PLY file of the C-alpha trace (Angstrom):
ply
format ascii 1.0
element vertex 547
property float x
property float y
property float z
element edge 546
property int vertex1
property int vertex2
end_header
-16.99 -31.10 9.65
-16.11 -34.75 9.03
-12.52 -35.43 8.03
-12.03 -37.17 4.69
-8.92 -38.70 3.16
-7.68 -38.86 -0.43
-4.93 -41.02 -1.95
-3.48 -41.44 -5.47
-5.80 -43.15 -7.94
-4.92 -46.27 -9.92
-4.57 -44.11 -13.02
-2.00 -41.91 -11.33
-0.11 -44.93 -9.99
0.33 -46.25 -13.53
3.13 -43.69 -13.84
5.23 -45.90 -11.53
6.65 -49.36 -12.14
6.60 -50.70 -8.58
8.49 -53.82 -9.63
11.54 -51.65 -10.40
13.83 -51.31 -7.33
14.96 -47.86 -8.53
11.37 -46.62 -8.60
10.76 -48.01 -5.11
13.87 -46.22 -3.86
12.74 -42.96 -5.51
9.38 -43.17 -3.73
11.05 -43.83 -0.40
13.43 -40.86 -0.86
10.47 -38.66 -1.89
8.67 -39.60 1.34
11.75 -38.68 3.36
12.04 -35.30 1.64
8.35 -34.60 2.18
8.65 -35.49 5.88
11.73 -33.29 6.35
10.00 -30.36 4.63
7.00 -30.54 6.97
9.10 -30.37 10.14
10.49 -26.90 9.35
9.23 -23.75 11.06
9.48 -20.39 9.29
12.61 -19.34 11.22
14.28 -22.72 10.73
13.58 -22.57 7.00
14.98 -19.03 6.76
18.20 -20.06 8.51
18.56 -23.31 6.59
17.68 -22.10 3.09
19.29 -18.67 3.05
20.64 -19.09 -0.47
17.27 -20.14 -1.90
15.60 -17.23 -0.12
18.18 -14.78 -1.49
17.74 -15.86 -5.11
13.94 -15.90 -4.84
13.94 -12.36 -3.47
16.61 -11.06 -5.83
14.89 -12.10 -9.05
11.55 -10.88 -7.70
12.91 -7.32 -7.77
12.20 -7.35 -11.52
8.59 -6.52 -10.59
9.72 -3.16 -9.21
9.92 -1.90 -12.81
6.31 -2.78 -13.58
4.97 -1.23 -10.38
7.13 1.86 -10.99
5.75 2.51 -14.46
2.17 1.73 -13.41
1.99 4.79 -11.15
4.39 6.95 -13.16
2.14 6.99 -16.20
-1.14 7.49 -14.28
0.45 10.17 -12.06
1.49 12.09 -15.17
-2.20 12.64 -15.94
-2.25 14.99 -12.93
1.26 16.49 -13.45
1.43 20.07 -14.74
4.51 19.54 -16.95
3.00 16.52 -18.71
-0.38 18.22 -19.14
1.27 21.34 -20.58
3.18 19.20 -23.12
0.39 16.81 -24.20
-2.90 18.11 -22.78
-5.86 19.92 -24.38
-7.47 23.09 -23.04
-10.62 22.62 -20.93
-12.81 25.69 -20.55
-14.57 24.27 -17.50
-11.43 23.89 -15.36
-9.34 26.60 -17.03
-6.32 24.32 -17.55
-4.87 21.74 -19.91
-5.98 18.13 -19.31
-5.07 14.73 -20.71
-8.25 13.46 -22.38
-9.85 10.27 -20.99
-9.24 8.63 -24.37
-5.47 9.19 -24.18
-5.39 8.25 -20.49
-6.93 4.92 -21.48
-4.70 4.60 -24.53
-1.43 5.15 -22.67
-2.32 2.88 -19.74
-3.73 0.17 -21.98
-0.68 0.20 -24.28
1.48 -1.27 -21.53
-1.20 -3.85 -20.73
-1.44 -4.96 -24.36
2.33 -5.43 -24.38
2.05 -7.45 -21.17
-0.51 -9.75 -22.80
2.05 -10.63 -25.48
4.72 -11.06 -22.80
2.56 -13.50 -20.84
2.01 -15.71 -23.88
5.67 -15.59 -24.88
6.83 -16.42 -21.36
4.68 -19.56 -21.08
6.57 -20.94 -24.08
10.09 -19.67 -23.35
10.17 -20.91 -19.73
9.10 -24.40 -20.74
11.71 -24.46 -23.51
14.67 -22.45 -22.18
14.11 -22.21 -18.41
13.81 -19.23 -16.06
17.37 -17.88 -16.23
17.74 -17.51 -20.00
14.23 -16.08 -20.29
14.99 -13.45 -17.64
18.33 -12.52 -19.23
16.89 -12.08 -22.72
14.03 -9.84 -21.63
16.24 -7.76 -19.33
18.34 -6.95 -22.41
15.11 -6.18 -24.30
14.05 -3.84 -21.50
17.33 -1.92 -21.54
16.86 -1.19 -25.27
13.17 -0.23 -25.42
13.37 2.25 -22.51
14.82 4.67 -25.10
11.37 5.01 -26.71
9.40 6.58 -23.81
12.40 8.65 -22.70
12.64 10.44 -26.07
8.98 10.19 -27.15
7.99 13.38 -29.06
4.25 12.60 -29.07
1.58 10.58 -27.30
1.39 7.91 -30.07
5.16 7.28 -29.79
4.90 7.21 -25.99
2.06 4.66 -26.25
4.21 2.51 -28.57
7.08 2.70 -26.08
4.79 1.66 -23.25
3.66 -1.37 -25.29
7.27 -2.41 -26.00
8.16 -2.07 -22.30
5.02 -4.02 -21.43
6.29 -7.19 -23.14
9.12 -7.86 -20.63
6.86 -6.78 -17.76
4.41 -9.48 -18.82
7.26 -12.01 -18.75
8.44 -10.94 -15.29
4.89 -11.11 -13.84
4.72 -14.90 -14.02
8.42 -15.77 -14.06
9.20 -14.14 -10.72
6.19 -15.69 -8.94
6.80 -19.23 -10.22
10.56 -19.14 -9.66
10.18 -17.85 -6.10
7.67 -20.50 -5.04
9.57 -23.39 -6.66
12.99 -22.95 -5.05
11.97 -22.55 -1.38
10.38 -25.07 1.05
6.60 -25.16 1.52
6.61 -23.11 4.73
8.29 -20.15 2.99
6.14 -20.15 -0.17
3.61 -17.53 1.02
6.39 -15.26 2.27
8.46 -15.21 -0.93
5.41 -14.89 -3.18
4.09 -12.07 -0.98
7.50 -10.46 -1.36
6.89 -10.50 -5.13
3.83 -8.36 -4.43
5.89 -6.10 -2.14
8.41 -5.53 -4.96
5.56 -4.45 -7.19
4.46 -2.12 -4.39
8.02 -0.88 -3.87
8.03 0.23 -7.50
4.79 2.11 -6.90
6.23 3.79 -3.77
9.42 4.70 -5.62
7.49 6.22 -8.52
5.23 8.20 -6.18
8.34 9.68 -4.53
9.96 10.41 -7.90
6.85 12.15 -9.29
6.66 14.27 -6.14
10.40 15.07 -6.37
10.24 16.23 -10.00
7.07 18.27 -9.53
9.21 21.42 -9.24
11.25 20.77 -12.41
9.97 22.85 -15.30
9.63 21.67 -18.89
9.83 18.20 -20.46
12.57 17.05 -18.08
9.91 16.86 -15.37
8.29 13.87 -17.09
11.28 12.45 -19.01
13.52 12.05 -15.93
11.28 9.41 -14.23
11.54 7.27 -17.39
15.34 7.68 -17.43
15.58 6.21 -13.92
14.27 2.87 -15.23
17.74 2.16 -16.63
18.89 1.48 -13.05
17.42 -2.07 -13.09
18.20 -4.11 -16.24
22.01 -4.50 -15.93
22.23 -5.73 -12.29
19.23 -8.01 -12.81
20.74 -9.42 -16.02
23.94 -10.26 -14.10
21.89 -11.73 -11.24
19.90 -13.94 -13.61
23.15 -15.19 -15.16
24.52 -16.18 -11.73
21.26 -17.60 -10.33
20.51 -21.35 -10.15
17.77 -22.70 -12.41
14.47 -23.75 -10.87
14.86 -27.51 -10.17
11.15 -28.06 -10.89
11.57 -26.39 -14.28
14.64 -28.51 -15.04
12.82 -31.77 -14.18
9.86 -30.80 -16.35
12.35 -30.30 -19.20
13.86 -33.74 -18.40
17.19 -32.17 -17.44
17.74 -34.13 -14.23
21.42 -33.27 -13.96
20.67 -29.52 -14.11
17.99 -29.97 -11.43
20.47 -31.76 -9.17
23.08 -29.06 -9.75
20.57 -26.34 -8.81
19.50 -28.20 -5.66
23.16 -28.57 -4.64
23.61 -24.80 -4.95
20.41 -24.04 -3.03
20.86 -26.61 -0.23
22.58 -25.72 3.06
26.04 -27.07 3.85
25.62 -30.14 6.09
27.20 -33.63 6.36
24.40 -35.45 4.52
23.85 -32.70 1.92
24.04 -35.00 -1.12
21.60 -37.48 0.37
19.04 -34.76 1.13
19.46 -33.26 -2.32
18.79 -36.69 -3.85
15.68 -37.02 -1.68
14.41 -33.60 -2.73
15.09 -34.42 -6.37
13.19 -37.68 -5.92
10.20 -35.77 -4.51
10.17 -33.39 -7.50
10.39 -36.34 -9.91
7.65 -38.20 -8.02
5.26 -35.24 -8.04
5.99 -34.49 -11.69
5.29 -38.13 -12.59
1.91 -37.98 -10.82
1.07 -34.80 -12.75
2.03 -36.41 -16.07
-0.72 -38.99 -15.51
-3.25 -36.14 -15.58
-1.53 -33.70 -17.98
0.57 -35.75 -20.35
0.25 -33.01 -22.99
1.16 -29.79 -21.17
-0.51 -27.42 -23.64
-2.74 -24.39 -23.08
-5.73 -26.53 -24.02
-5.04 -28.80 -21.01
-5.65 -25.81 -18.72
-9.34 -25.98 -19.68
-9.84 -29.73 -19.26
-10.96 -31.71 -16.20
-9.92 -30.36 -12.80
-7.40 -28.03 -14.47
-10.37 -25.92 -15.56
-11.16 -25.18 -11.90
-7.50 -24.34 -11.25
-7.53 -21.94 -14.21
-10.79 -20.41 -12.98
-9.22 -19.76 -9.57
-6.21 -18.05 -11.15
-8.39 -15.86 -13.35
-10.81 -14.68 -10.65
-8.21 -14.23 -7.91
-6.12 -12.08 -10.25
-9.11 -10.08 -11.54
-10.38 -9.41 -8.01
-7.15 -7.48 -7.37
-8.69 -4.74 -9.53
-12.42 -5.36 -9.18
-12.17 -5.42 -5.38
-11.74 -1.63 -5.44
-8.00 -1.21 -5.84
-8.63 0.39 -9.23
-9.22 3.69 -7.43
-5.75 3.50 -5.86
-4.24 2.94 -9.31
-5.65 6.33 -10.25
-4.79 7.79 -6.84
-3.58 11.20 -8.01
-6.43 11.78 -10.48
-9.01 10.35 -8.06
-7.89 12.62 -5.21
-7.86 15.67 -7.47
-11.38 14.83 -8.68
-12.42 14.61 -5.00
-11.16 18.16 -4.43
-7.49 17.87 -3.38
-4.82 20.14 -4.87
-2.04 18.77 -7.11
0.55 18.93 -4.30
-1.84 17.35 -1.75
-2.73 14.53 -4.14
0.95 13.72 -4.76
1.68 13.67 -1.02
-1.30 11.44 -0.16
-0.30 9.19 -3.07
3.04 8.57 -1.32
1.11 7.39 1.76
-0.99 5.13 -0.46
2.17 3.67 -1.98
3.84 3.13 1.40
0.97 0.79 2.27
2.38 -1.75 -0.21
5.51 -2.18 1.91
3.96 -1.86 5.37
1.04 -4.13 4.52
3.32 -6.74 2.96
5.45 -6.95 6.10
2.37 -7.30 8.32
1.06 -10.08 6.07
4.24 -12.13 6.73
3.24 -12.42 10.39
-0.30 -13.49 9.51
0.58 -16.23 7.00
1.66 -18.88 9.55
-1.60 -18.49 11.50
-4.38 -17.57 9.04
-5.45 -19.42 5.90
-5.09 -17.99 2.40
-8.83 -18.05 1.59
-9.74 -16.60 5.00
-7.38 -13.64 4.59
-8.48 -13.05 1.01
-12.21 -12.96 1.78
-11.78 -10.95 4.98
-9.80 -8.35 3.03
-12.43 -8.09 0.30
-15.14 -7.66 2.94
-13.35 -4.75 4.63
-12.54 -3.08 1.30
-16.24 -3.40 0.36
-17.16 -1.33 3.41
-14.51 1.27 2.47
-15.75 1.44 -1.14
-19.34 2.02 -0.02
-18.21 4.72 2.44
-16.07 6.52 -0.17
-18.95 6.39 -2.65
-21.38 7.81 -0.10
-18.97 10.65 0.76
-18.95 11.55 -2.92
-22.38 13.11 -2.37
-21.03 15.37 0.40
-19.23 18.68 -0.09
-16.50 20.50 1.82
-13.08 19.89 3.33
-14.17 17.33 6.01
-15.58 15.02 3.31
-12.36 15.39 1.26
-10.18 14.52 4.25
-12.36 11.53 5.10
-12.08 10.23 1.52
-8.29 10.53 1.61
-7.99 8.78 4.99
-10.37 5.95 4.05
-8.56 5.41 0.74
-5.26 5.00 2.61
-6.84 2.60 5.15
-8.48 0.63 2.35
-5.18 0.27 0.50
-3.37 -0.77 3.70
-5.99 -3.48 4.26
-5.64 -4.55 0.64
-1.89 -4.94 1.02
-2.21 -6.94 4.24
-4.75 -9.34 2.74
-5.91 -9.43 -0.89
-2.70 -8.13 -2.49
-0.04 -10.44 -1.02
-2.34 -13.46 -0.51
-3.14 -13.52 -4.22
0.42 -14.59 -5.07
0.69 -17.83 -3.06
-2.84 -18.79 -4.19
-2.07 -18.41 -7.90
1.33 -20.11 -7.50
0.06 -23.10 -5.49
-3.20 -24.01 -7.21
-2.02 -24.89 -10.76
-0.64 -28.29 -11.71
3.16 -28.16 -11.81
3.37 -29.05 -15.51
0.82 -26.32 -16.31
1.94 -23.77 -13.72
3.46 -21.25 -16.14
0.54 -21.52 -18.54
-2.17 -21.35 -15.85
-0.62 -18.29 -14.20
-0.16 -16.73 -17.65
-3.87 -17.23 -18.41
-4.82 -15.77 -15.02
-2.55 -12.79 -15.49
-3.90 -12.42 -19.04
-7.39 -12.05 -17.55
-5.95 -9.62 -14.97
-4.56 -7.45 -17.77
-7.85 -7.61 -19.69
-9.54 -6.46 -16.48
-6.92 -3.73 -16.29
-7.82 -2.62 -19.81
-11.45 -2.37 -18.65
-10.30 -0.41 -15.58
-8.13 1.98 -17.58
-10.96 2.49 -20.09
-13.75 3.11 -17.58
-12.09 4.71 -14.53
-10.79 7.81 -16.38
-14.33 8.43 -17.63
-15.64 8.08 -14.08
-13.15 10.58 -12.66
-12.37 13.11 -15.40
-14.29 16.40 -15.76
-14.11 15.66 -19.49
-15.91 12.35 -18.88
-18.70 11.28 -16.52
-17.23 13.28 -13.62
-18.41 10.89 -10.88
-15.55 11.73 -8.53
-15.65 9.74 -5.28
-19.01 8.20 -6.26
-16.97 5.74 -8.35
-16.46 3.86 -5.08
-20.02 2.55 -5.31
-19.32 0.93 -8.69
-16.32 -0.95 -7.34
-18.25 -1.91 -4.20
-20.60 -3.85 -6.50
-17.77 -5.67 -8.33
-16.13 -6.39 -4.97
-19.28 -8.08 -3.67
-19.51 -10.34 -6.73
-15.89 -11.42 -6.30
-16.38 -12.23 -2.61
-19.47 -14.34 -3.31
-17.44 -16.36 -5.83
-14.66 -16.84 -3.27
-17.04 -18.38 -0.73
-18.09 -21.14 -3.09
-15.02 -21.68 -5.28
-11.79 -20.64 -3.50
-10.10 -23.60 -1.70
-7.74 -23.37 1.28
-4.15 -24.40 0.38
-2.32 -23.33 3.55
0.40 -25.82 4.64
-0.26 -28.08 1.64
2.57 -29.43 -0.53
2.27 -29.30 -4.31
1.63 -33.06 -4.34
-1.22 -32.81 -1.81
-2.87 -29.96 -3.71
-2.73 -32.02 -6.91
-4.52 -34.93 -5.23
-7.21 -32.70 -3.68
-8.07 -31.30 -7.10
-7.84 -34.68 -8.83
-10.38 -36.14 -6.36
-12.79 -33.21 -6.86
-12.76 -32.25 -3.17
-15.14 -29.24 -2.73
-13.49 -25.90 -1.95
-15.01 -25.69 1.55
-13.58 -29.16 2.43
-9.97 -28.60 1.28
-8.94 -27.43 4.73
-10.27 -30.52 6.53
-9.38 -33.32 4.11
-6.40 -35.53 4.90
-4.07 -36.45 2.02
-1.63 -39.34 1.76
0.40 -38.77 -1.39
2.37 -41.99 -0.89
-0.52 -44.36 -0.08
-0.32 -47.78 -1.80
3.23 -46.95 -2.89
4.31 -46.79 0.74
2.57 -50.09 1.41
4.48 -51.62 -1.46
7.79 -50.29 -0.15
7.13 -51.73 3.31
6.20 -55.12 1.82
9.41 -55.14 -0.21
11.41 -54.40 2.93
9.67 -57.23 4.77
10.46 -59.71 1.97
14.10 -58.67 1.97
14.26 -59.15 5.75
12.78 -62.66 5.48
15.25 -63.54 2.74
18.12 -62.31 4.89
17.00 -64.42 7.89
16.61 -67.48 5.68
0 1
1 2
2 3
3 4
4 5
5 6
6 7
7 8
8 9
9 10
10 11
11 12
12 13
13 14
14 15
15 16
16 17
17 18
18 19
19 20
20 21
21 22
22 23
23 24
24 25
25 26
26 27
27 28
28 29
29 30
30 31
31 32
32 33
33 34
34 35
35 36
36 37
37 38
38 39
39 40
40 41
41 42
42 43
43 44
44 45
45 46
46 47
47 48
48 49
49 50
50 51
51 52
52 53
53 54
54 55
55 56
56 57
57 58
58 59
59 60
60 61
61 62
62 63
63 64
64 65
65 66
66 67
67 68
68 69
69 70
70 71
71 72
72 73
73 74
74 75
75 76
76 77
77 78
78 79
79 80
80 81
81 82
82 83
83 84
84 85
85 86
86 87
87 88
88 89
89 90
90 91
91 92
92 93
93 94
94 95
95 96
96 97
97 98
98 99
99 100
100 101
101 102
102 103
103 104
104 105
105 106
106 107
107 108
108 109
109 110
110 111
111 112
112 113
113 114
114 115
115 116
116 117
117 118
118 119
119 120
120 121
121 122
122 123
123 124
124 125
125 126
126 127
127 128
128 129
129 130
130 131
131 132
132 133
133 134
134 135
135 136
136 137
137 138
138 139
139 140
140 141
141 142
142 143
143 144
144 145
145 146
146 147
147 148
148 149
149 150
150 151
151 152
152 153
153 154
154 155
155 156
156 157
157 158
158 159
159 160
160 161
161 162
162 163
163 164
164 165
165 166
166 167
167 168
168 169
169 170
170 171
171 172
172 173
173 174
174 175
175 176
176 177
177 178
178 179
179 180
180 181
181 182
182 183
183 184
184 185
185 186
186 187
187 188
188 189
189 190
190 191
191 192
192 193
193 194
194 195
195 196
196 197
197 198
198 199
199 200
200 201
201 202
202 203
203 204
204 205
205 206
206 207
207 208
208 209
209 210
210 211
211 212
212 213
213 214
214 215
215 216
216 217
217 218
218 219
219 220
220 221
221 222
222 223
223 224
224 225
225 226
226 227
227 228
228 229
229 230
230 231
231 232
232 233
233 234
234 235
235 236
236 237
237 238
238 239
239 240
240 241
241 242
242 243
243 244
244 245
245 246
246 247
247 248
248 249
249 250
250 251
251 252
252 253
253 254
254 255
255 256
256 257
257 258
258 259
259 260
260 261
261 262
262 263
263 264
264 265
265 266
266 267
267 268
268 269
269 270
270 271
271 272
272 273
273 274
274 275
275 276
276 277
277 278
278 279
279 280
280 281
281 282
282 283
283 284
284 285
285 286
286 287
287 288
288 289
289 290
290 291
291 292
292 293
293 294
294 295
295 296
296 297
297 298
298 299
299 300
300 301
301 302
302 303
303 304
304 305
305 306
306 307
307 308
308 309
309 310
310 311
311 312
312 313
313 314
314 315
315 316
316 317
317 318
318 319
319 320
320 321
321 322
322 323
323 324
324 325
325 326
326 327
327 328
328 329
329 330
330 331
331 332
332 333
333 334
334 335
335 336
336 337
337 338
338 339
339 340
340 341
341 342
342 343
343 344
344 345
345 346
346 347
347 348
348 349
349 350
350 351
351 352
352 353
353 354
354 355
355 356
356 357
357 358
358 359
359 360
360 361
361 362
362 363
363 364
364 365
365 366
366 367
367 368
368 369
369 370
370 371
371 372
372 373
373 374
374 375
375 376
376 377
377 378
378 379
379 380
380 381
381 382
382 383
383 384
384 385
385 386
386 387
387 388
388 389
389 390
390 391
391 392
392 393
393 394
394 395
395 396
396 397
397 398
398 399
399 400
400 401
401 402
402 403
403 404
404 405
405 406
406 407
407 408
408 409
409 410
410 411
411 412
412 413
413 414
414 415
415 416
416 417
417 418
418 419
419 420
420 421
421 422
422 423
423 424
424 425
425 426
426 427
427 428
428 429
429 430
430 431
431 432
432 433
433 434
434 435
435 436
436 437
437 438
438 439
439 440
440 441
441 442
442 443
443 444
444 445
445 446
446 447
447 448
448 449
449 450
450 451
451 452
452 453
453 454
454 455
455 456
456 457
457 458
458 459
459 460
460 461
461 462
462 463
463 464
464 465
465 466
466 467
467 468
468 469
469 470
470 471
471 472
472 473
473 474
474 475
475 476
476 477
477 478
478 479
479 480
480 481
481 482
482 483
483 484
484 485
485 486
486 487
487 488
488 489
489 490
490 491
491 492
492 493
493 494
494 495
495 496
496 497
497 498
498 499
499 500
500 501
501 502
502 503
503 504
504 505
505 506
506 507
507 508
508 509
509 510
510 511
511 512
512 513
513 514
514 515
515 516
516 517
517 518
518 519
519 520
520 521
521 522
522 523
523 524
524 525
525 526
526 527
527 528
528 529
529 530
530 531
531 532
532 533
533 534
534 535
535 536
536 537
537 538
538 539
539 540
540 541
541 542
542 543
543 544
544 545
545 546
């Protein structure tokens, strides 16, 4: 494939007054920072930016709460204590069951709350920054946990889930954006994949908790898992108070001094620390200025104009494919396994294996990121999961223990593949592709679509699996094989490769309408023309000095 090259357009260069010596110096410092960033290997970056890595990983742990509740509430649909308290008698199975309508209602309540949280967060982060937003909603979380813990009925429990969903919606985008903005380019996929691992850690923790309380009789068996959520808000509130602000966020809010202060806290101790901080700050200012030329009004409407529409499309589909690729069956792991013929105890135990895949797969993905492109990993993962979905669906027509065991094993393998590829790769893609000035809003829109897809999942999947519904059992795998195939076809034509690209380079590739399949091979010179001007200025100064 022929190599092409893109450079800033005249319209983008209007953001710079190249007759101003201060602007020329800023461009030069930005070039130096960009060059230094590119020289780093993963290990060098880890050693050099330990503080940035720590804060990125610490604040990402807020996602543990969302992942924890996600499996807690769906696991309760197969828990005896919860079914005895809130279920209705089913003559066909001879036991109490949670109706598909209430399964959908409880799961969707949290998602509706998250939709509000996503919209709120896109405004609060732009106005107040990451730290204050995190602190406020951690306090909110600590208060509203009381509702599900002491819920006397399913309607009150659904209301509590919705109230808890609001801060979860905030944390979904805040943690991803903060993590990718405070570390160098080479570490972006690792810290954003860690965000996904935290979500998975919450799922693993909840699977273990549900299994541990399975022997506790009465309401305490389902109340206790909710009580454990109080472990997180206080330490994370303190951590958010002590954490540095995202320098990118500070620059977008025109608080240059705060951005410099944050960079000083995040930078390693070295003799020329201040100089390198100034260079990094110059790069952030330079990139933000280029973005202003294209998105002067950073509103939600801008996300649907020009090349930003493609960026928003990528965020929406990449998020939605997390569910439509077939992972929806894992979200209902306990109920799905029981509908396939496993006992309650067996389903809880296999669900722990499913949840462990989130951690194991995430660690494996770290070793793949330096060598394999984002789009390549994403599409390869969808392809393998497609095969697993078709196989699970076909086994749904078989009877007996061997078919049950095969379904359980394939589901675990499918989830492991998902967490090596599609799951963690999603996060760097959605963090890298938006314009910096629209990053919060674009990710919020994408996650909004993800939650709407989740509402569809939580409305349809219970009907597929429940004896009170369509009772498809493992045949549901065929439905998600079809949605998986549609997502993968879209990826081939529309998902660009952003591996090893800086935010500035990605902006230029989108601004020049480079096709998705050519992103990987196109050369980008973010400082073209400007660099020429700087060199000419230096030459003039040298002539003047000689004269």
